[in-house]
C-alpha positions as a printed NumPy array, in Angstrom:
array([[-26.128,  33.312,  51.856],
       [-29.023,  33.207,  49.342],
       [-32.658,  33.48 ,  50.398],
       [-35.864,  33.341,  48.357],
       [-38.87 ,  34.502,  50.361],
       [-42.278,  33.967,  48.726],
       [-40.919,  34.757,  45.251],
       [-43.348,  34.937,  42.341],
       [-42.426,  36.027,  38.839],
       [-44.235,  36.151,  35.504],
       [-43.066,  36.996,  31.994],
       [-46.54 ,  37.445,  30.499],
       [-48.715,  38.287,  33.552],
       [-50.807,  35.196,  32.806],
       [-48.645,  32.336,  34.088],
       [-46.16 ,  32.285,  36.947],
       [-42.662,  31.175,  35.91 ],
       [-41.895,  31.131,  39.65 ],
       [-44.794,  30.504,  41.979],
       [-44.109,  31.011,  45.679],
       [-40.452,  30.017,  45.99 ],
       [-39.042,  29.764,  49.524],
       [-35.422,  28.598,  49.574],
       [-32.3  ,  29.042,  51.653],
       [-28.907,  28.195,  50.153],
       [-26.112,  28.431,  52.717],
       [-22.595,  29.572,  51.866],
       [-20.381,  26.828,  50.462],
       [-23.171,  24.534,  49.26 ],
       [-23.161,  22.846,  45.835],
       [-26.768,  22.984,  44.595],
       [-28.077,  21.465,  41.382],
       [-31.401,  22.642,  39.956],
       [-33.232,  20.151,  37.734],
       [-36.407,  20.443,  35.728],
       [-37.916,  20.149,  32.285],
       [-38.293,  22.966,  29.782],
       [-40.433,  25.737,  31.224],
       [-40.109,  24.464,  34.788],
       [-38.573,  27.719,  36.032],
       [-35.052,  26.518,  36.796],
       [-33.224,  29.118,  34.678],
       [-35.646,  31.827,  35.795],
       [-34.772,  31.003,  39.389],
       [-31.022,  31.202,  38.716],
       [-31.347,  34.61 ,  37.026],
       [-32.96 ,  35.988,  40.175],
       [-29.773,  35.195,  42.129],
       [-27.759,  37.382,  39.756],
       [-30.367,  40.208,  39.722],
       [-30.966,  39.724,  36.001],
       [-34.628,  39.289,  36.907],
       [-36.599,  40.913,  39.728],
       [-39.441,  39.251,  41.692],
       [-42.968,  40.457,  41.028],
       [-43.772,  39.356,  44.562],
       [-41.53 ,  38.428,  47.467],
       [-37.811,  39.096,  47.658],
       [-34.383,  37.59 ,  47.052],
       [-31.396,  38.346,  49.272],
       [-27.824,  37.552,  48.228],
       [-25.389,  37.779,  51.115],
       [-27.865,  40.08 ,  52.859],
       [-28.404,  42.367,  49.848],
       [-31.941,  42.794,  48.487],
       [-31.777,  42.281,  44.712],
       [-34.667,  44.73 ,  44.204],
       [-32.369,  47.639,  45.176],
       [-31.218,  48.882,  41.765],
       [-28.349,  50.83 ,  43.282],
       [-26.955,  47.575,  44.696],
       [-27.09 ,  45.475,  41.518],
       [-23.36 ,  46.013,  41.058],
       [-22.748,  44.488,  44.491],
       [-25.094,  41.538,  43.831],
       [-23.461,  40.74 ,  40.481],
       [-20.   ,  41.046,  41.979],
       [-21.008,  38.535,  44.643],
       [-22.836,  36.118,  42.313],
       [-21.158,  35.508,  38.952],
       [-22.971,  33.743,  36.143],
       [-21.852,  31.432,  33.324],
       [-24.343,  31.011,  30.49 ],
       [-25.194,  28.181,  28.1  ],
       [-23.338,  29.514,  25.054],
       [-19.777,  30.685,  25.809],
       [-19.728,  32.705,  22.57 ],
       [-22.32 ,  34.985,  24.166],
       [-19.92 ,  35.694,  27.031],
       [-16.536,  35.955,  25.29 ],
       [-15.76 ,  39.52 ,  24.207],
       [-12.054,  39.591,  23.294],
       [ -9.834,  38.003,  20.665],
       [ -7.111,  36.854,  23.077],
       [ -7.791,  34.705,  26.13 ],
       [ -5.929,  36.974,  28.561],
       [ -7.849,  40.029,  27.392],
       [-11.153,  38.244,  27.75 ],
       [-10.434,  37.082,  31.29 ],
       [ -9.258,  40.592,  32.21 ],
       [-12.375,  42.278,  30.805],
       [-14.609,  41.791,  33.859],
       [-12.21 ,  42.85 ,  36.627],
       [-10.933,  45.722,  34.502],
       [-14.479,  47.069,  34.28 ],
       [-14.778,  46.683,  38.047],
       [-11.884,  49.096,  38.374],
       [ -9.241,  46.56 ,  39.414],
       [ -5.832,  48.266,  39.049],
       [ -3.514,  47.143,  36.251],
       [ -0.96 ,  45.902,  38.769],
       [ -3.509,  43.35 ,  40.024],
       [ -5.085,  42.384,  36.704],
       [ -2.273,  40.064,  35.625],
       [ -2.497,  38.147,  38.902],
       [ -6.263,  37.771,  38.572],
       [ -5.978,  36.518,  34.989],
       [ -3.371,  33.97 ,  36.056],
       [ -5.479,  32.85 ,  39.024],
       [ -8.609,  32.497,  36.896],
       [ -6.933,  30.435,  34.192],
       [ -5.169,  28.249,  36.753],
       [ -8.495,  27.51 ,  38.452],
       [ -9.967,  26.142,  35.203],
       [ -6.81 ,  24.326,  34.065],
       [ -5.887,  26.676,  31.212],
       [ -2.473,  27.914,  32.314],
       [ -0.419,  28.885,  29.292],
       [ -3.472,  29.789,  27.196],
       [ -3.088,  33.541,  27.779],
       [ -2.079,  34.369,  24.19 ],
       [ -4.376,  31.86 ,  22.469],
       [ -7.084,  33.241,  20.199],
       [-10.515,  32.6  ,  21.648],
       [-11.927,  31.688,  18.225],
       [ -9.477,  28.759,  17.994],
       [-10.632,  27.122,  21.23 ],
       [-12.924,  24.119,  21.56 ],
       [-16.386,  24.554,  23.052],
       [-15.261,  23.192,  26.4  ],
       [-12.192,  25.456,  26.451],
       [-14.331,  28.494,  25.609],
       [-16.637,  27.656,  28.478],
       [-13.681,  27.424,  30.847],
       [-12.407,  30.812,  29.627],
       [-15.846,  32.242,  30.393],
       [-15.618,  30.758,  33.889],
       [-12.114,  32.176,  34.358],
       [-13.43 ,  35.627,  33.425],
       [-16.098,  35.385,  36.102],
       [-13.637,  34.038,  38.683],
       [-11.309,  36.958,  37.998],
       [-14.003,  39.203,  39.49 ],
       [-13.703,  37.25 ,  42.774],
       [-17.364,  36.228,  43.258],
       [-18.502,  34.194,  46.254],
       [-21.22 ,  32.408,  44.272],
       [-20.904,  30.893,  40.794],
       [-24.057,  30.102,  38.811],
       [-23.912,  27.719,  35.852],
       [-27.056,  28.251,  33.759],
       [-27.125,  25.15 ,  31.502],
       [-23.411,  25.833,  30.979],
       [-22.7  ,  22.257,  29.867],
       [-25.57 ,  21.974,  27.375],
       [-23.556,  22.881,  24.275],
       [-20.328,  20.988,  24.945],
       [-19.371,  17.338,  24.427],
       [-19.193,  14.698,  27.195],
       [-15.469,  15.264,  27.704],
       [-16.047,  18.993,  28.055],
       [-18.918,  18.394,  30.496],
       [-16.676,  16.185,  32.611],
       [-14.011,  18.899,  32.701],
       [-16.583,  21.558,  33.574],
       [-17.961,  19.456,  36.42 ],
       [-14.439,  18.92 ,  37.765],
       [-13.862,  22.693,  37.767],
       [-17.151,  23.247,  39.624],
       [-16.325,  20.561,  42.175],
       [-12.827,  21.987,  42.792],
       [-14.207,  25.499,  43.26 ],
       [-16.785,  24.207,  45.715],
       [-14.128,  22.266,  47.61 ],
       [-12.268,  25.583,  47.935],
       [-15.352,  27.125,  49.581],
       [-17.306,  28.688,  46.72 ],
       [-21.092,  28.37 ,  46.596],
       [-22.116,  26.634,  43.352],
       [-25.559,  26.711,  41.73 ],
       [-25.752,  24.474,  38.665],
       [-28.81 ,  24.446,  36.418],
       [-28.707,  21.287,  34.313],
       [-30.604,  18.305,  32.953],
       [-27.61 ,  15.936,  33.137],
       [-27.989,  13.442,  35.965],
       [-24.247,  12.843,  36.323],
       [-23.868,  16.503,  37.245],
       [-26.724,  16.42 ,  39.725],
       [-25.262,  13.307,  41.349],
       [-22.121,  15.287,  42.277],
       [-24.031,  18.016,  44.122],
       [-24.645,  18.348,  47.859],
       [-28.296,  19.181,  47.222],
       [-30.749,  18.767,  44.341],
       [-33.82 ,  20.954,  43.802],
       [-36.367,  19.774,  41.231],
       [-38.597,  22.386,  39.61 ],
       [-42.046,  21.874,  38.093],
       [-44.323,  24.656,  36.785],
       [-42.501,  27.304,  38.782],
       [-42.452,  25.419,  42.083],
       [-39.787,  23.422,  43.899],
       [-41.36 ,  19.954,  44.136],
       [-38.363,  17.993,  45.448],
       [-35.467,  19.188,  47.573],
       [-32.818,  17.042,  49.229],
       [-29.584,  15.147,  48.766],
       [-29.095,  13.397,  45.395],
       [-29.9  ,  10.027,  46.991],
       [-33.081,  11.382,  48.564],
       [-34.283,  13.062,  45.364],
       [-33.406,  10.21 ,  43.003],
       [-35.263,   7.745,  45.212],
       [-38.446,   9.394,  43.822],
       [-37.844,   7.655,  40.497],
       [-41.485,   7.46 ,  39.399],
       [-42.067,  11.154,  40.073],
       [-38.914,  12.104,  38.192],
       [-39.924,  10.   ,  35.196],
       [-43.266,  11.82 ,  35.1  ],
       [-41.236,  15.032,  34.726],
       [-39.261,  13.441,  31.85 ],
       [-36.128,  13.355,  33.991],
       [-33.835,  10.342,  33.969],
       [-32.646,   8.529,  37.059],
       [-29.108,   7.074,  37.252],
       [-29.035,   3.369,  36.376],
       [-27.464,   2.502,  39.736],
       [-30.326,   4.245,  41.526],
       [-32.974,   2.457,  39.447],
       [-31.34 ,  -0.91 ,  40.169],
       [-30.944,  -0.071,  43.88 ],
       [-34.676,   0.653,  44.146],
       [-35.605,  -2.549,  42.281],
       [-33.375,  -4.625,  44.574],
       [-34.976,  -2.986,  47.618],
       [-38.434,  -3.882,  46.281],
       [-37.257,  -7.496,  46.054],
       [-36.172,  -7.406,  49.689],
       [-32.435,  -7.027,  49.097],
       [-31.076,  -4.759,  51.87 ],
       [-28.971,  -2.385,  49.771],
       [-28.741,   1.386,  50.115],
       [-29.842,   3.759,  47.349],
       [-26.724,   4.387,  45.274],
       [-25.835,   6.951,  42.633],
       [-22.864,   5.144,  41.077],
       [-22.61 ,   1.598,  39.755],
       [-19.305,   1.031,  41.541],
       [-20.846,   1.867,  44.939],
       [-23.8  ,  -0.432,  44.26 ],
       [-21.465,  -3.233,  43.182],
       [-19.453,  -2.832,  46.385],
       [-22.638,  -2.92 ,  48.463],
       [-23.892,  -6.104,  46.765],
       [-20.5  ,  -7.822,  47.046],
       [-20.425,  -6.945,  50.738],
       [-23.814,  -8.625,  51.205],
       [-22.6  , -11.808,  49.505],
       [-19.415, -11.864,  51.577],
       [-21.481, -11.783,  54.774],
       [-23.916, -14.447,  53.577]])
């Protein structure tokens, strides 16, 4: 679905923001990209949407080379992007007009626009918000309207570039639920974040450092490298930290992401003792 082949990219020609990236993301996968400031995680995501072009190597999205300028329309129709600040993405006063903006510019006929708006808002849990003013929405609601606008263009990949950074915990929880539901329906999700609870929900976690992918695996596999993650100023879920400490003490528990799963594991050990 998405392939990075030896990708290098620099903003200033002195330092590589991406330095030899080789990645394959299959269709339908939920991928979370973690990393500190300047690690290259957002730069990587913008290459999927053809907002940035490799200086070396190539990126293919569903078989399309992003370096082909004449095919940027196709790439961006396939891979939709939701940015950090929803105010940068909302263009209309009314919700229904904003959601319709993208597909309308793609040439979707008027007879189909209404259905796409309805579908998009239903997918993010905002049915009945069609005539609401976008300026009156909460941050989390604005972000969901932005997502609905992208969904109305029928992409196969949805990229969240720090999309939860400017909303409250309740809004982040709602955004993660939307992403999970879309992935369950078959959409490929790429989520750039620094929130561990979001990464824990992914199928795969990629950790970036100085333009390189230094860790790549399931959340359990990646979070088991607690010391390395701390060196990158990344937190590790409490349940994972405690799992690793118990393992060091000889307690035969698995590495868990949630406290409830760890509790169940420990209780099971005691019941067998």
